C-alpha positions as CSV (number, residue, x, y, z in Angstrom):
1,X,90.9,-41.7,61.3
2,X,88.1,-39.3,60.2
3,X,89.0,-35.8,61.1
4,X,86.9,-32.6,61.0
5,X,87.3,-29.3,59.3
6,X,88.7,-27.4,62.2
7,X,87.7,-24.0,60.8
8,X,84.3,-24.8,62.2
9,X,85.9,-24.6,65.7
10,X,86.6,-20.9,65.1
11,X,83.0,-20.1,64.7
12,X,81.4,-18.4,67.7
13,X,79.3,-20.6,70.1
14,X,76.0,-20.1,68.2
15,X,74.2,-18.6,65.4
16,X,72.7,-15.2,66.6
17,X,69.1,-16.1,66.0
18,X,69.5,-19.4,67.8
19,X,70.9,-17.6,70.8
20,X,68.0,-15.2,70.7
21,X,65.5,-18.1,70.5
22,X,67.1,-19.8,73.6
23,X,67.0,-16.6,75.7
24,X,63.3,-16.1,74.7
25,X,62.5,-19.8,75.5
26,X,64.2,-19.4,78.9
27,X,62.2,-16.3,79.7
28,X,59.0,-17.8,78.6
29,X,59.6,-20.8,80.7
30,X,60.1,-18.7,83.8
31,X,57.2,-16.5,82.9
32,X,54.6,-18.5,81.1
33,X,51.9,-16.0,81.7
34,X,53.8,-13.3,79.8
35,X,52.8,-12.4,76.3
36,X,55.8,-12.1,74.0
37,X,55.8,-10.0,70.9
38,X,58.4,-10.9,68.4
39,X,60.0,-8.1,66.4
40,X,63.4,-9.7,66.1
41,X,63.9,-12.2,63.4
42,X,62.8,-11.1,59.9
43,X,60.1,-13.7,59.3
44,X,56.9,-12.7,57.7
45,X,53.5,-13.2,59.4
46,X,51.0,-12.6,56.6
47,X,49.5,-15.2,54.3
48,X,50.5,-15.8,50.8
49,X,48.5,-13.6,48.4
50,X,45.5,-15.1,46.6
51,X,47.0,-15.0,43.1
52,X,50.0,-17.0,44.3
53,X,47.9,-19.5,46.2
54,X,45.7,-20.0,43.1
55,X,48.8,-20.6,41.0
56,X,50.1,-23.0,43.6
57,X,46.9,-25.0,43.6
58,X,46.9,-25.2,39.8
59,X,50.4,-26.5,39.8
60,X,49.6,-29.1,42.5
61,X,46.7,-30.3,40.6
62,X,48.9,-30.7,37.5
63,X,51.3,-33.0,39.6
64,X,48.2,-35.3,40.2
65,X,47.8,-36.2,36.5
66,X,50.2,-38.3,34.4
67,X,49.9,-36.1,31.4
68,X,50.8,-32.9,33.3
69,X,53.1,-34.4,36.0
70,X,56.6,-32.8,36.3
71,X,59.5,-34.7,37.5
72,X,63.1,-33.4,37.6
73,X,63.0,-29.9,36.2
74,X,65.9,-27.9,35.0
75,X,68.5,-27.1,37.8
76,X,68.6,-23.5,36.7
77,X,64.8,-23.1,36.9
78,X,61.9,-23.3,34.5
79,X,62.1,-20.9,31.5
80,X,58.7,-19.4,32.5
81,X,59.9,-18.1,35.7
82,X,63.4,-17.0,34.5
83,X,61.9,-15.1,31.6
84,X,59.4,-13.4,34.0
85,X,62.2,-12.3,36.3
86,X,64.3,-10.9,33.4
87,X,61.4,-8.8,32.1
88,X,60.0,-7.5,35.3
89,X,62.8,-7.3,37.8
90,X,65.6,-6.0,35.4
91,X,64.6,-5.1,31.8
92,X,61.8,-3.0,33.1
93,X,64.4,-0.9,34.9
94,X,66.8,-0.6,32.1
95,X,69.2,-3.5,33.4
96,X,69.9,-5.8,30.5
97,X,69.7,-9.2,32.2
98,X,68.8,-12.3,30.1
99,X,66.7,-15.2,31.5
100,X,69.7,-17.6,31.0
101,X,71.8,-15.4,33.5
102,X,69.2,-16.2,36.2
103,X,69.5,-19.2,38.5
104,X,66.5,-20.1,40.6
105,X,67.1,-21.6,44.0
106,X,65.7,-22.3,47.4
107,X,67.0,-19.3,49.2
108,X,69.4,-16.2,49.0
109,X,70.9,-17.2,52.3
110,X,72.0,-20.6,50.7
111,X,73.3,-18.8,47.5
112,X,75.3,-16.1,49.4
113,X,76.9,-18.9,51.3
114,X,77.4,-21.4,48.5
115,X,78.9,-18.9,46.0
116,X,82.2,-18.6,47.8
117,X,82.9,-22.2,46.7
118,X,84.0,-20.8,43.3
119,X,87.0,-18.9,44.8
120,X,90.3,-20.0,46.3
121,X,90.7,-19.9,50.1
122,X,93.5,-17.3,49.9
123,X,91.5,-14.4,48.5
124,X,91.0,-11.3,50.6
125,X,87.5,-10.8,51.7
126,X,85.7,-7.4,52.5
127,X,82.7,-7.8,54.6
128,X,80.5,-5.0,56.1
129,X,80.3,-4.5,59.9
130,X,77.5,-4.7,61.0
131,X,76.7,-7.6,58.8
132,X,74.3,-10.4,58.0
133,X,76.1,-13.3,59.8
134,X,76.0,-15.8,56.9
135,X,78.5,-13.8,54.8
136,X,81.1,-14.0,57.6
137,X,80.4,-17.4,58.9
138,X,80.6,-19.3,55.6
139,X,84.0,-17.8,55.0
140,X,85.2,-18.8,58.3
141,X,84.0,-22.4,57.6
142,X,86.0,-22.3,54.3
143,X,89.2,-21.2,56.0
144,X,89.5,-17.7,54.8
145,X,90.0,-16.1,58.2
146,X,92.3,-16.4,61.2
147,X,91.3,-16.6,64.8
148,X,88.5,-14.6,66.4
149,X,90.2,-11.9,68.5
150,X,88.7,-8.9,70.2
151,X,85.3,-9.4,68.4
152,X,86.7,-9.9,64.9
153,X,88.3,-12.6,62.8
154,X,91.8,-12.0,61.7
155,X,92.4,-11.8,57.9
156,X,89.0,-10.1,57.1
157,X,88.8,-6.6,55.7
158,X,85.9,-5.0,57.8
159,X,83.9,-2.3,56.1
160,X,82.7,-0.2,58.9
161,X,79.1,1.1,58.9
162,X,78.7,3.8,61.5
163,X,76.4,6.8,62.3
164,X,78.9,9.1,60.9
165,X,78.7,7.4,57.4
166,X,75.0,6.7,57.6
167,X,76.0,3.0,57.7
168,X,77.3,3.1,54.1
169,X,80.9,1.9,54.4
170,X,83.6,3.8,52.6
171,X,85.8,2.0,50.0
172,X,88.6,0.0,51.6
173,X,92.0,1.5,51.4
174,X,93.8,-2.0,51.1
175,X,93.6,-4.4,48.2
176,X,90.5,-6.8,48.4
177,X,89.3,-9.5,46.1
178,X,85.7,-10.3,47.1
179,X,83.3,-7.7,48.4
180,X,80.0,-8.3,50.1
181,X,77.4,-5.4,49.9
182,X,73.8,-5.5,51.0
183,X,71.2,-2.8,50.2
184,X,68.7,-2.1,51.5
185,X,70.9,-3.3,54.3
186,X,70.2,-6.1,56.7
187,X,70.5,-5.3,59.7
188,X,70.6,-1.6,59.4
189,X,67.9,-0.7,56.8
190,X,70.4,1.8,55.2
191,X,70.3,2.4,51.5
192,X,72.7,3.3,48.8
193,X,72.5,6.0,46.2
194,X,73.3,5.4,42.6
195,X,76.5,7.5,42.7
196,X,77.7,5.5,45.8
197,X,77.0,2.3,44.0
198,X,78.9,3.5,41.0
199,X,81.9,4.1,43.2
200,X,81.9,0.6,44.4
201,X,81.6,-0.8,40.8
202,X,84.4,1.4,39.6
203,X,86.5,0.3,42.5
204,X,85.8,-3.3,41.7
205,X,86.8,-2.9,38.1
206,X,90.0,-1.1,39.0
207,X,91.0,-3.8,41.7
208,X,89.9,-6.8,39.5
209,X,87.6,-7.7,42.4
210,X,84.0,-9.1,42.5
211,X,81.1,-7.7,44.2
212,X,78.4,-10.0,45.9
213,X,75.4,-7.7,46.0
214,X,72.5,-9.0,48.2
215,X,69.3,-7.1,47.0
216,X,66.8,-9.4,49.0
217,X,65.0,-6.3,50.3
218,X,64.8,-4.2,47.0
219,X,60.9,-4.5,46.9
220,X,60.9,-2.3,50.0
221,X,62.5,0.6,48.3
222,X,60.0,3.6,48.0
223,X,62.4,6.2,46.7
224,X,62.5,5.8,42.9
225,X,65.9,7.6,42.8
226,X,67.5,4.7,44.6
227,X,68.8,1.7,42.5
228,X,67.0,-1.6,43.1
229,X,69.7,-3.6,41.2
230,X,73.5,-3.2,41.0
231,X,73.0,-3.7,37.1
232,X,71.4,-0.4,36.9
233,X,75.0,0.9,37.3
234,X,77.1,0.9,34.2
235,X,80.0,-1.6,34.3
236,X,78.3,-3.9,36.8
237,X,77.8,-6.8,34.7
238,X,81.6,-7.6,34.7
239,X,82.1,-7.3,38.5
240,X,79.0,-8.3,40.2
241,X,76.7,-11.1,41.2
242,X,73.2,-10.2,42.6
243,X,71.0,-12.3,44.9
244,X,67.3,-11.9,45.4
245,X,64.6,-13.6,47.2
246,X,60.8,-13.9,47.3
247,X,60.9,-14.5,51.1
248,X,60.1,-11.0,52.2
249,X,58.6,-9.4,49.0
250,X,56.0,-12.2,48.6
251,X,56.0,-14.0,51.8
252,X,57.9,-17.1,50.7
253,X,59.9,-17.6,53.9
254,X,58.4,-21.1,54.4
255,X,57.8,-21.7,50.7
256,X,61.5,-21.2,49.7
257,X,62.2,-19.5,46.4
258,X,64.9,-17.1,45.4
259,X,67.4,-16.5,42.6
260,X,71.0,-15.5,41.7
261,X,72.1,-13.4,38.7
262,X,75.4,-14.2,37.1
263,X,76.0,-12.2,34.0
264,X,77.9,-13.8,31.2
265,X,80.5,-11.1,31.3
266,X,81.1,-11.6,35.0
267,X,84.7,-12.7,35.6
268,X,87.4,-13.8,37.9
269,X,90.9,-14.9,37.2
270,X,93.0,-18.1,37.2
271,X,96.3,-18.5,39.1
272,X,98.0,-17.5,35.8
273,X,96.0,-14.3,35.5
274,X,93.8,-15.7,32.7
275,X,90.2,-14.5,32.6
276,X,87.7,-17.1,33.8
277,X,83.9,-16.5,33.3
278,X,81.8,-17.1,36.4
279,X,78.6,-18.1,34.6
280,X,79.7,-21.5,33.5
281,X,81.4,-22.2,36.9
282,X,78.3,-21.4,38.8
283,X,76.2,-23.3,36.4
284,X,78.3,-26.4,37.0
285,X,78.2,-26.0,40.7
286,X,74.4,-25.5,40.5
287,X,73.8,-28.6,38.4
288,X,76.2,-30.8,40.5
289,X,74.7,-29.8,43.9
290,X,71.2,-28.7,43.4
291,X,68.2,-30.5,41.8
292,X,66.0,-27.5,41.4
293,X,63.1,-25.7,43.2
294,X,59.7,-27.6,42.9
295,X,57.5,-27.0,40.0
296,X,54.6,-25.8,42.0
297,X,56.8,-23.4,44.0
298,X,58.1,-21.9,40.7
299,X,54.5,-21.5,39.3
300,X,53.7,-19.8,42.6
301,X,56.7,-17.4,42.2
302,X,55.6,-16.7,38.6
303,X,52.4,-15.5,39.8
304,X,54.1,-12.6,41.7
305,X,54.5,-11.0,38.2
306,X,50.9,-11.3,37.1
307,X,48.8,-8.2,37.2
308,X,47.0,-9.5,40.3
309,X,50.1,-10.8,41.9
310,X,51.8,-7.4,41.6
311,X,48.8,-5.6,43.3
312,X,48.6,-8.2,46.1
313,X,52.2,-8.4,46.8
314,X,52.5,-4.6,46.8
315,X,49.7,-4.6,49.4
316,X,51.8,-7.1,51.5
317,X,54.9,-4.8,51.4
318,X,52.7,-1.7,52.0
319,X,51.3,-3.3,55.2
320,X,54.8,-4.0,56.4
321,X,56.1,-0.7,55.6
322,X,53.2,0.9,57.4
323,X,54.4,-1.0,60.5
324,X,57.8,0.3,59.9
325,X,56.5,3.9,59.8
326,X,54.8,3.3,63.1
327,X,58.0,2.1,64.6
328,X,59.8,5.3,63.2
329,X,57.2,7.4,64.6
330,X,57.5,5.9,68.0
331,X,61.3,6.2,68.1
332,X,60.8,9.9,67.0
333,X,58.4,10.5,69.8
334,X,60.8,8.9,72.4
335,X,63.8,10.7,71.0
336,X,65.9,7.7,69.8
337,X,68.1,8.1,66.8
338,X,67.7,5.4,64.1
339,X,68.3,4.6,60.4
340,X,66.1,2.5,58.1
341,X,62.4,2.1,58.1
342,X,61.8,4.3,55.1
343,X,63.0,2.1,52.3
344,X,63.5,-1.0,54.4
345,X,61.6,-3.2,56.8
346,X,64.3,-2.9,59.4
347,X,64.7,0.1,61.9
348,X,68.2,0.3,63.4
349,X,67.9,2.0,66.7
350,X,70.6,3.5,68.9
351,X,69.8,2.0,72.2
352,X,72.1,4.2,74.2
353,X,73.5,1.2,76.0
354,X,75.0,-2.3,75.5
355,X,72.9,-4.2,72.9
356,X,72.3,-7.4,74.8
357,X,71.5,-5.3,78.0
358,X,68.9,-3.4,75.9
359,X,67.6,-6.6,74.5
360,X,67.2,-8.0,78.1
361,X,65.6,-4.9,79.2
362,X,62.8,-4.9,76.6
363,X,62.3,-8.6,77.0
364,X,61.8,-8.3,80.7
365,X,60.0,-5.1,81.0
366,X,58.1,-5.0,77.7
367,X,57.7,-8.6,76.7
368,X,59.2,-7.4,73.2
369,X,61.9,-9.2,71.3
370,X,64.2,-7.3,69.2
371,X,67.6,-8.2,67.8
372,X,70.8,-6.9,69.6
373,X,73.1,-5.1,67.1
374,X,76.2,-6.6,68.7
375,X,75.2,-9.9,67.2
376,X,75.9,-8.4,63.7
377,X,79.4,-7.2,64.5
378,X,81.5,-4.9,66.6
379,X,79.9,-1.8,64.9
380,X,76.5,-3.0,65.9
381,X,77.1,-2.7,69.7
382,X,74.8,-0.2,71.3
383,X,72.2,-0.7,68.6
384,X,69.1,-2.9,68.2
385,X,67.3,-3.9,65.1
386,X,63.4,-3.8,65.2
387,X,61.7,-5.7,62.4
388,X,58.4,-4.5,60.8
389,X,57.4,-8.2,60.0
390,X,54.4,-8.8,62.2
391,X,50.7,-8.1,62.2
392,X,49.5,-4.5,62.7
393,X,47.8,-5.1,66.1
394,X,50.9,-6.7,67.6
395,X,53.1,-4.0,66.3
396,X,50.8,-1.3,67.8
397,X,50.8,-3.2,71.2
398,X,54.6,-3.5,71.0
399,X,55.0,0.2,70.5
400,X,52.6,1.0,73.4
401,X,54.7,-1.2,75.5
402,X,58.0,0.3,74.4
403,X,56.6,3.8,75.0
404,X,55.7,2.9,78.6
405,X,59.2,1.4,79.3
406,X,61.4,3.9,77.5
407,X,59.7,7.2,78.2
408,X,60.7,6.7,81.8
409,X,64.5,6.3,81.0
């Protein structure tokens, strides 16, 4: 008899964004005449920059000729891309990351979910609340939690982000083994200072814990005093794995390319307390379960670091951050408290009411889709996340609609 992994049965009924999509589809079916503006899911709307498209085309043309055709590539990624990443994303900021410590993949979402395969099921997990759902759900699937009770899974240490701590959680008082951090944060848009990040690294070293640091939104940081990588902090190479993506920074949501950094000093421990390096373990997992990102996509990603590519991707990011500034200005005008929007494409707004009720009100009265904060955890209830990922005219129209609806509340 084939049996299932019953840990899947502990998962909540649906993935947050699937639930949103169903609600929007149902509303649209009832009101086909209504124009819906989506500022919910963090998908980009602008086309790939010309430098990236040109590199893509050249690589596709190479695939058409026997002499330049590429079959299976290295699972870890082609050296031309790994070397560009090491130089431009890390070494240029004083973080000593080598090309062979970088593993190219098809998405940071996949990697943040897959990395937990390296660890035993009985480790103690610390996960932020509010949280990107993938961190939590993949550990539920792996059997690291108890039942879902009163809005939370038993067996998880929740790192609470609140208005009082500016959505930067405090260090846990209990012992933990694996710590998830995301800055600039998804969903709240909050950022972390170098000193605060140093505290987390020092804590992980003392606890013999590991930090999984999601830096998918680092390209949106405007404040040069803020760290873009955890490896800018002393001691992080031994206790941190970092995840990055081209999805938002270069518009690769549909193109699919990201990478994970596992320094050679990064460690965990065997059951007998012996030190076990994670670099060879992740390399083995990567080679066993992944056949690599396609050659044309990696050439396109390499173009991000060309002089023209840097200018054009910065223009993309600037456009989205201009949208974020407009959202922030509108919230200021309406008197709503929020965080984010300054070094992040997300604005986390205190809706002053239940998150899903606020979502329904904005959909019904304004035809605007946001993301209810309750879907990101218990601490998210009462908040909504507004995304800056849309075309300027659509964001302007959305803010006009929100002003009309919310100014009368």
